Steps between C-alpha positions, in 0.01 A plus 500: 500500500453129490789262568613273205361207686143658506535602148590148408225349695244738330643413153469133565154539633396674183682247268340193684162658489518539125609131425258372226379847390545626145706805628731288709820597316420860532415495865823290570732721311348830644512352844868406481589846351318677778668304775852603386393858398517454122247639268483297192501128419502244229428107514628304208513120469784352312443152363750275317260430207333836449578877490463685831144561622387827656276459800512851618668843451423849621787674317239674281480741788865595417448484113683164503252281296727493197784389706306232644416383153860524393616309810256212418576492139878489523702679788408250773777284350753765625377479852796400716291425797315228327819329408654552836219360695401212278145553608553558872606804698468857599691771300597858474556610132776735620705196606514382135647804307633353174631604155238612251380220280612479138294728266494235229297270735120536460460567884797738478329721246217558767708644765617853596868519607547718802765468768287656766255215471533211754594243225673756282208487255118486517234342278389759225166659626569397874485782736847657561693510826299232685623293787402123465485212750339168408371176643556188280335160592352197334134499436236527237691236293817707481706771663294783639676838486340744725687830452443811710622855383525857617696818407849452609633646815853603593536186709289180484285473798327156438680222676511172317451328827160660542406396138626140564254471796222539253620266228393161614160601640432681172622204302274262694201733427568507135522126480170461688345752270623310197355170648163661555485659157595164340230330712239732355602388147497136596144544666376635174634209297409237770159634604356401821219241495130642566515352860841661557372840370205463734733444803716789392193723506410394830845545641509843368179605681655381827346143538698246703556140395228381732251762359585403139445134585157571650399727210614262230389182691855339487744389761744742671791309379378489155497888514859487624605281213332746256704787670826315457435452135373853447818631673727280299333601165537863594855482635397648841542394862247694698164667500672843500668417170154377361355849590798672339444293185127592497580874573770531235417249235 
């Protein structure tokens, strides 16, 4: 059996390798879940000026899709972990048992009251008897809630210290992914010049600055100036990121 350190290293390797890819949220959520021996995951972004946005969920495997929709529509407001963390932290739902919400509240009407649930209730349509732990961090223009779930066991076995070791690296990866995604949108609106596109094409086939200068009949320092402008427009800092944009864009 792999040690947690090895599991964490493997998870972070998968997450970093997926930065910039369309399926990044799915890769990140499932890598975190596997590292701590959980089976299901969701990624939701909470922004001040908009309803929650779902980036990933695989609760459909446990017939939980309606529960996810009810959570996004209303019951997220009842999540005590969001209020406690103010956007930052690592949490176990079982540490936040609370009184069931008022049934007259819109969110309260979408919960099932059950004392054997971790919070004392669950969202209507959510898989029953689930253990939940979560990472909360600021990225993607709001608070990212990455929740991991599995059927409850007699005693929790996931140590929050283990999960905390993943939080900042995962948060940094989400922030970098958001930057690259935004850069693509900027690049579409602020298109590269014909000469810059020509240089990008040559970089992507492996040409050095010297080779590009010879091929285009311009100075080597002129090529480097073009590269700086290209990288600035695309919001990247290396050739590796340029290749990632080309591969996933």
